[in-house]
Backbone as ProteinMPNN parsed JSONL, in Angstrom:
{"seq_chain_A": "MNIPSDLKYTKEHEWVKVKDDHVLIGITDFAQRELGDIVYVDVDTEGETLDADEVFGSIEAVKTVSDLFLPIAGEVVATNEDLEDNPEAINADPYGSWIVKVAPENMDSVEKLLDAETYKSMIDA", "coords_chain_A": {"N_chain_A": [[0.842, -1.179, 0.0], [0.499, 2.213, -0.774], [1.937, 4.892, 0.916], [2.817, 7.921, 0.99], [5.654, 9.625, 2.311], [5.874, 12.369, 2.5], [3.507, 13.557, 3.132], [0.759, 14.452, 5.354], [-1.566, 12.806, 7.562], [-4.905, 11.649, 8.479], [-7.014, 10.117, 11.011], [-9.347, 9.521, 9.79], [-8.681, 8.808, 7.288], [-7.842, 10.713, 5.391], [-5.559, 12.632, 3.388], [-3.092, 15.246, 3.642], [-1.516, 17.857, 2.018], [0.904, 20.326, 2.056], [0.933, 23.227, 0.171], [2.432, 25.9, -0.825], [0.828, 28.608, 0.632], [-1.453, 27.257, 1.172], [-3.379, 24.196, 1.658], [-3.708, 20.99, 0.198], [-6.218, 18.522, 0.038], [-7.089, 15.134, 0.169], [-8.197, 11.693, -0.288], [-6.823, 8.718, 1.16], [-4.833, 5.997, -0.186], [-5.543, 3.641, 1.114], [-8.178, 4.305, 1.912], [-9.498, 4.627, -0.594], [-9.315, 2.038, -1.539], [-10.843, 0.648, 0.32], [-13.348, 1.82, -0.14], [-13.916, 1.143, -2.791], [-14.968, 1.187, -6.243], [-15.099, 4.467, -7.151], [-17.682, 6.709, -7.818], [-18.745, 9.249, -7.673], [-18.083, 12.533, -6.501], [-18.926, 14.836, -4.1], [-18.869, 18.102, -3.262], [-19.931, 20.803, -1.618], [-19.104, 23.009, -0.259], [-17.387, 24.994, -1.049], [-15.85, 28.124, -0.652], [-16.696, 28.413, 1.917], [-15.931, 28.727, 5.416], [-14.741, 26.391, 7.585], [-14.718, 24.414, 10.603], [-12.185, 22.304, 12.08], [-12.58, 18.837, 11.523], [-15.175, 19.073, 10.599], [-17.737, 18.171, 8.263], [-16.966, 18.358, 4.872], [-17.816, 17.493, 2.468], [-18.864, 14.723, 0.396], [-18.194, 11.353, -0.659], [-18.946, 9.089, -3.138], [-19.217, 5.686, -3.678], [-19.644, 2.619, -5.541], [-21.056, 0.949, -3.762], [-21.469, 2.416, -1.411], [-21.726, 5.518, 0.501], [-19.621, 8.0, 1.749], [-18.845, 10.399, 4.246], [-16.732, 13.278, 4.019], [-14.193, 14.632, 5.963], [-12.946, 17.707, 7.157], [-9.599, 18.109, 7.874], [-8.294, 20.198, 9.175], [-9.027, 23.472, 10.473], [-10.339, 25.985, 8.328], [-10.725, 27.905, 5.24], [-12.478, 26.632, 2.493], [-11.196, 26.951, -0.506], [-11.107, 26.092, -3.129], [-12.294, 23.519, -5.341], [-11.537, 20.359, -6.783], [-12.155, 20.402, -9.949], [-11.798, 18.567, -11.98], [-12.62, 16.159, -10.979], [-15.342, 16.105, -11.229], [-16.132, 15.119, -13.736], [-14.56, 12.914, -13.799], [-14.441, 11.07, -11.459], [-13.349, 8.619, -10.817], [-10.663, 8.903, -10.997], [-9.568, 9.144, -8.517], [-9.406, 6.514, -7.615], [-7.453, 5.559, -9.363], [-5.233, 7.219, -8.868], [-4.823, 8.138, -5.945], [-3.27, 9.975, -4.472], [-2.602, 11.919, -6.238], [-4.912, 13.049, -6.895], [-6.364, 15.443, -5.628], [-9.021, 16.707, -3.531], [-10.11, 19.016, -2.276], [-8.926, 22.4, -1.922], [-7.543, 24.249, 0.637], [-7.445, 27.195, 2.628], [-5.742, 27.415, 5.407], [-6.669, 28.225, 8.802], [-4.692, 28.175, 10.682], [-1.582, 27.328, 9.962], [0.152, 25.788, 11.458], [-1.376, 23.779, 12.535], [-1.341, 21.691, 10.78], [0.952, 20.262, 11.329], [0.22, 18.804, 13.53], [-1.133, 16.639, 12.656], [-1.179, 13.135, 11.633], [1.935, 11.504, 10.913], [3.451, 9.7, 8.143], [4.449, 7.209, 9.033], [3.129, 6.793, 11.495], [0.485, 6.776, 10.607], [0.565, 4.503, 8.954], [1.049, 2.472, 10.857], [-1.347, 2.634, 12.215], [-3.296, 1.748, 10.355], [-2.388, -0.786, 9.913], [-2.862, -2.061, 12.229]], "CA_chain_A": [[0.0, 0.0, 0.0], [1.277, 3.429, -0.944], [1.765, 5.916, 1.941], [3.931, 8.861, 0.801], [6.178, 10.165, 3.562], [5.857, 13.832, 2.508], [2.149, 14.012, 3.427], [0.211, 14.225, 6.688], [-2.729, 11.935, 7.464], [-5.883, 11.689, 9.562], [-7.605, 8.833, 11.372], [-10.472, 9.325, 8.872], [-8.066, 8.387, 6.033], [-7.562, 11.786, 4.447], [-4.177, 13.096, 3.37], [-2.938, 16.697, 3.575], [-0.247, 18.273, 1.431], [1.11, 21.77, 2.082], [1.26, 23.788, -1.14], [2.569, 27.342, -0.569], [0.092, 29.011, 1.836], [-2.686, 26.464, 1.194], [-3.195, 22.757, 1.739], [-4.55, 20.148, -0.642], [-6.745, 17.42, 0.834], [-7.687, 14.043, -0.592], [-8.322, 10.472, 0.515], [-5.653, 7.849, 1.052], [-4.903, 4.757, -0.949], [-6.315, 2.724, 1.95], [-9.591, 4.696, 1.841], [-10.092, 4.334, -1.894], [-9.439, 0.579, -1.64], [-11.982, 0.254, 1.152], [-14.582, 2.288, -0.777], [-14.15, 0.492, -4.079], [-15.06, 2.062, -7.415], [-15.681, 5.777, -6.84], [-18.525, 7.153, -8.932], [-19.178, 10.64, -7.536], [-17.527, 13.326, -5.406], [-19.821, 15.969, -3.878], [-18.355, 19.124, -2.348], [-20.72, 22.019, -1.776], [-18.651, 23.934, 0.78], [-16.414, 25.958, -1.57], [-16.112, 29.483, -0.183], [-17.081, 28.391, 3.332], [-14.918, 28.49, 6.438], [-15.201, 25.284, 8.421], [-13.869, 23.987, 11.708], [-11.572, 20.987, 11.934], [-13.464, 17.677, 11.689], [-16.492, 19.289, 9.999], [-17.938, 17.538, 6.965], [-16.848, 19.308, 3.768], [-18.393, 16.889, 1.279], [-19.019, 13.271, 0.472], [-17.661, 10.587, -1.774], [-19.847, 7.972, -3.379], [-18.701, 4.522, -4.395], [-20.729, 1.786, -6.045], [-21.834, 0.334, -2.694], [-21.571, 3.208, -0.186], [-21.428, 6.948, 0.489], [-18.884, 8.359, 2.956], [-18.576, 11.816, 4.466], [-15.344, 13.733, 4.014], [-14.001, 15.533, 7.093], [-11.839, 18.655, 7.019], [-8.635, 17.802, 8.941], [-7.886, 21.416, 9.887], [-9.942, 24.586, 10.254], [-9.941, 26.901, 7.27], [-11.676, 28.181, 4.168], [-12.394, 25.813, 1.286], [-11.044, 27.965, -1.558], [-11.271, 25.502, -4.46], [-12.53, 22.086, -5.45], [-10.899, 19.786, -7.966], [-13.212, 20.281, -10.953], [-11.551, 17.369, -12.8], [-13.307, 15.016, -10.394], [-16.752, 16.128, -11.624], [-16.286, 14.231, -14.884], [-13.655, 11.78, -13.701], [-14.216, 10.755, -10.037], [-12.56, 7.392, -10.689], [-9.244, 9.271, -10.927], [-9.132, 8.9, -7.139], [-9.003, 5.108, -7.545], [-6.223, 5.377, -10.138], [-4.125, 7.992, -8.294], [-5.407, 8.837, -4.798], [-2.446, 11.074, -3.972], [-2.532, 12.941, -7.277], [-6.276, 13.529, -7.097], [-6.842, 16.184, -4.458], [-10.457, 16.976, -3.573], [-10.285, 20.441, -1.993], [-7.794, 23.254, -1.564], [-7.981, 24.971, 1.826], [-6.603, 28.211, 3.259], [-5.87, 27.085, 6.832], [-6.657, 29.299, 9.798], [-3.404, 28.092, 11.356], [-0.779, 26.328, 9.257], [0.785, 24.905, 12.449], [-2.252, 22.645, 12.833], [-0.969, 20.588, 9.886], [1.989, 19.482, 12.004], [-0.392, 17.969, 14.563], [-1.717, 15.465, 12.005], [-0.334, 11.946, 11.667], [2.95, 11.329, 9.873], [3.241, 8.48, 7.362], [4.746, 6.023, 9.837], [2.049, 6.626, 12.463], [-0.704, 6.374, 9.844], [0.755, 3.111, 8.522], [0.859, 1.586, 12.007], [-2.766, 2.66, 12.566], [-4.09, 0.898, 9.435], [-1.874, -2.157, 10.012], [-3.251, -2.618, 13.536]], "C_chain_A": [[0.888, 1.243, 0.0], [0.922, 4.455, 0.136], [2.943, 6.889, 1.831], [4.355, 9.53, 2.112], [6.13, 11.695, 3.628], [4.474, 14.415, 2.807], [1.83, 13.807, 4.9], [-1.114, 13.491, 6.509], [-3.67, 12.126, 8.65], [-6.374, 10.278, 9.861], [-8.793, 8.501, 10.469], [-9.983, 9.014, 7.459], [-8.032, 9.472, 4.955], [-6.073, 12.102, 4.501], [-4.18, 14.61, 3.185], [-1.552, 16.996, 3.03], [-0.171, 19.793, 1.458], [1.591, 22.222, 0.711], [1.249, 25.296, -0.986], [1.812, 27.699, 0.709], [-1.272, 28.327, 1.927], [-2.345, 25.008, 1.468], [-4.159, 22.082, 0.77], [-4.966, 18.955, 0.201], [-7.39, 16.392, -0.091], [-7.868, 12.84, 0.313], [-7.14, 9.552, 0.203], [-5.912, 6.642, 0.157], [-5.739, 3.729, -0.186], [-7.802, 3.025, 1.823], [-10.208, 4.338, 0.502], [-10.237, 2.831, -2.106], [-10.65, 0.082, -0.86], [-13.309, 0.646, 0.497], [-14.92, 1.5, -2.036], [-14.269, 1.525, -5.189], [-15.816, 3.35, -7.086], [-16.432, 6.293, -8.06], [-18.921, 8.621, -8.839], [-18.494, 11.279, -6.332], [-18.392, 14.578, -5.287], [-19.216, 16.895, -2.832], [-19.146, 20.395, -2.609], [-20.333, 23.086, -0.757], [-17.615, 24.94, 0.271], [-16.835, 27.365, -1.158], [-16.502, 29.559, 1.28], [-15.867, 28.167, 4.225], [-15.481, 27.467, 7.412], [-14.209, 25.014, 9.546], [-13.231, 22.643, 11.37], [-12.607, 19.921, 12.263], [-14.893, 17.906, 11.22], [-16.554, 18.6, 8.645], [-17.84, 18.611, 5.873], [-17.432, 18.763, 2.468], [-18.592, 15.405, 1.495], [-18.465, 12.629, -0.781], [-18.518, 9.326, -1.914], [-19.139, 6.893, -4.191], [-19.903, 3.677, -4.814], [-21.634, 1.296, -4.909], [-22.06, 1.212, -1.466], [-21.326, 4.692, -0.458], [-20.73, 7.26, 1.812], [-18.707, 9.866, 3.037], [-17.078, 12.064, 4.414], [-15.199, 14.787, 5.103], [-12.786, 16.42, 6.889], [-10.859, 18.43, 8.17], [-8.223, 19.008, 9.775], [-8.883, 22.526, 9.57], [-9.42, 25.491, 9.146], [-11.038, 27.087, 6.24], [-11.418, 27.268, 2.977], [-12.369, 26.789, 0.107], [-11.206, 27.412, -2.966], [-11.603, 24.023, -4.324], [-11.879, 21.608, -6.738], [-11.984, 19.488, -9.004], [-13.03, 19.069, -11.858], [-12.33, 16.162, -12.283], [-14.794, 14.978, -10.742], [-17.01, 15.132, -12.755], [-15.482, 12.943, -14.759], [-13.386, 11.41, -12.231], [-13.36, 9.516, -9.827], [-11.06, 7.664, -10.711], [-8.698, 9.045, -9.522], [-8.695, 7.447, -6.972], [-7.66, 4.892, -8.232], [-5.022, 6.042, -9.479], [-4.635, 8.792, -7.094], [-4.582, 10.025, -4.299], [-2.229, 12.171, -5.014], [-3.876, 13.587, -7.519], [-6.781, 14.207, -5.824], [-8.323, 16.512, -4.648], [-10.741, 18.447, -3.316], [-8.946, 21.1, -1.69], [-8.297, 24.177, -0.455], [-6.94, 26.008, 2.236], [-6.752, 28.012, 4.766], [-5.899, 28.324, 7.723], [-5.299, 29.352, 10.488], [-2.595, 26.961, 10.711], [-0.089, 25.359, 10.22], [-0.068, 23.682, 12.76], [-1.966, 21.453, 11.925], [0.035, 19.676, 10.579], [1.426, 18.538, 13.061], [-1.053, 16.719, 13.972], [-0.72, 14.309, 12.031], [0.737, 11.968, 10.579], [2.725, 9.964, 9.215], [3.434, 7.223, 8.205], [3.631, 5.739, 10.841], [0.767, 6.184, 11.768], [-0.606, 4.9, 9.429], [0.518, 2.151, 9.689], [-0.609, 1.546, 12.429], [-3.558, 1.715, 11.651], [-3.617, -0.548, 9.444], [-2.34, -2.852, 11.292], [-4.463, -3.523, 13.444]], "O_chain_A": [[1.901, 1.3, 0.697], [-0.238, 4.847, 0.268], [3.957, 6.707, 2.504], [3.516, 9.943, 2.913], [6.324, 12.265, 4.702], [4.287, 15.63, 2.743], [2.533, 13.084, 5.606], [-1.718, 13.544, 5.437], [-3.293, 12.684, 9.68], [-6.176, 9.358, 9.066], [-9.206, 7.345, 10.386], [-10.787, 8.96, 6.528], [-8.173, 9.187, 3.766], [-5.41, 11.876, 5.513], [-5.128, 15.185, 2.65], [-0.549, 16.467, 3.509], [-1.062, 20.474, 0.951], [2.542, 21.667, 0.161], [0.185, 25.915, -1.011], [2.116, 27.153, 1.77], [-2.144, 28.771, 2.675], [-1.174, 24.629, 1.508], [-5.278, 22.549, 0.555], [-4.173, 18.433, 0.985], [-8.135, 16.737, -1.009], [-7.715, 12.941, 1.53], [-6.548, 9.612, -0.875], [-7.048, 6.325, -0.195], [-6.553, 3.025, -0.784], [-8.606, 2.109, 1.647], [-11.317, 3.806, 0.452], [-11.171, 2.389, -2.774], [-11.387, -0.79, -1.32], [-14.283, -0.105, 0.568], [-16.089, 1.225, -2.307], [-13.724, 2.623, -5.076], [-17.009, 3.328, -6.785], [-15.909, 6.317, -9.174], [-19.387, 9.191, -9.826], [-18.344, 10.655, -5.282], [-18.571, 15.302, -6.266], [-19.069, 16.524, -1.667], [-19.048, 20.993, -3.681], [-21.135, 23.961, -0.43], [-17.021, 25.665, 1.07], [-17.996, 27.752, -1.289], [-16.625, 30.653, 1.832], [-14.904, 27.504, 3.838], [-16.553, 27.655, 7.987], [-13.026, 25.342, 9.45], [-13.694, 21.935, 10.476], [-13.415, 20.09, 13.177], [-15.747, 17.04, 11.411], [-15.538, 18.464, 7.963], [-18.526, 19.632, 5.927], [-17.531, 19.488, 1.478], [-18.504, 14.898, 2.613], [-18.292, 13.273, -1.815], [-18.772, 8.609, -0.946], [-18.549, 7.157, -5.239], [-21.043, 3.994, -4.473], [-22.852, 1.235, -5.076], [-22.778, 0.8, -0.555], [-20.794, 5.07, -1.501], [-21.188, 6.836, 2.873], [-18.452, 10.53, 2.032], [-16.27, 11.188, 4.72], [-15.987, 15.731, 5.164], [-11.721, 15.945, 6.494], [-11.248, 18.55, 9.332], [-7.848, 18.867, 10.939], [-9.512, 22.515, 8.512], [-8.217, 25.732, 9.037], [-12.123, 26.516, 6.343], [-10.286, 27.145, 2.509], [-13.392, 27.382, -0.236], [-11.419, 28.178, -3.906], [-11.25, 23.369, -3.342], [-11.697, 22.386, -7.674], [-12.645, 18.451, -8.944], [-14.0, 18.588, -12.444], [-12.661, 15.254, -13.046], [-15.442, 13.945, -10.574], [-17.994, 14.393, -12.727], [-15.692, 11.995, -15.516], [-12.235, 11.431, -11.796], [-12.718, 9.37, -8.787], [-10.266, 6.755, -10.469], [-7.507, 8.785, -9.35], [-7.724, 7.172, -6.268], [-6.824, 4.131, -7.744], [-3.915, 5.504, -9.519], [-4.858, 9.997, -7.209], [-5.141, 10.981, -3.761], [-1.719, 13.242, -4.685], [-3.977, 14.562, -8.263], [-7.53, 13.616, -5.046], [-8.816, 16.585, -5.774], [-11.518, 19.067, -4.042], [-7.985, 20.457, -1.267], [-9.345, 24.809, -0.59], [-5.736, 25.755, 2.204], [-7.77, 28.395, 5.343], [-5.248, 29.33, 7.442], [-4.811, 30.426, 10.838], [-2.899, 25.784, 10.9], [0.222, 24.23, 9.841], [0.455, 22.658, 13.2], [-2.312, 20.322, 12.265], [-0.025, 18.455, 10.431], [2.088, 17.574, 13.445], [-1.486, 15.838, 14.716], [0.44, 14.486, 12.406], [0.478, 12.4, 9.455], [1.905, 9.172, 9.68], [2.657, 6.275, 8.093], [3.231, 4.589, 11.022], [0.046, 5.323, 12.273], [-1.575, 4.149, 9.54], [-0.143, 1.126, 9.521], [-1.07, 0.53, 12.947], [-4.405, 0.962, 12.132], [-4.355, -1.444, 9.032], [-2.229, -4.071, 11.426], [-4.908, -4.065, 14.456]]}, "name": "protein", "num_of_chains": 1, "seq": "MNIPSDLKYTKEHEWVKVKDDHVLIGITDFAQRELGDIVYVDVDTEGETLDADEVFGSIEAVKTVSDLFLPIAGEVVATNEDLEDNPEAINADPYGSWIVKVAPENMDSVEKLLDAETYKSMIDA"}
């Protein structure tokens, strides 16, 4: 299973990548495997400021729908429009297919998320 060491992770199986003064957020390889074939990504919170752990959207697979939780507080400034027509890109490349771009209220909160090694030990448990 692919767990890039340059990303941060959550217990809800999202990944976070710092990109300049924003962060990109997506779901992990583990999450996409558990969900199966992804058919739809719904994010209707663009332009909203949300608290950490608030639902920012949902992801629909053939057999289930799962909420997506914002790992850190901030404003959802963009959604990945490519996923509207091609949600299965998450299955093909979960770490290249970000879902939202967020302007964090506090960039230091990213450091409090799980590192790759801790995330790996959590899913291996």
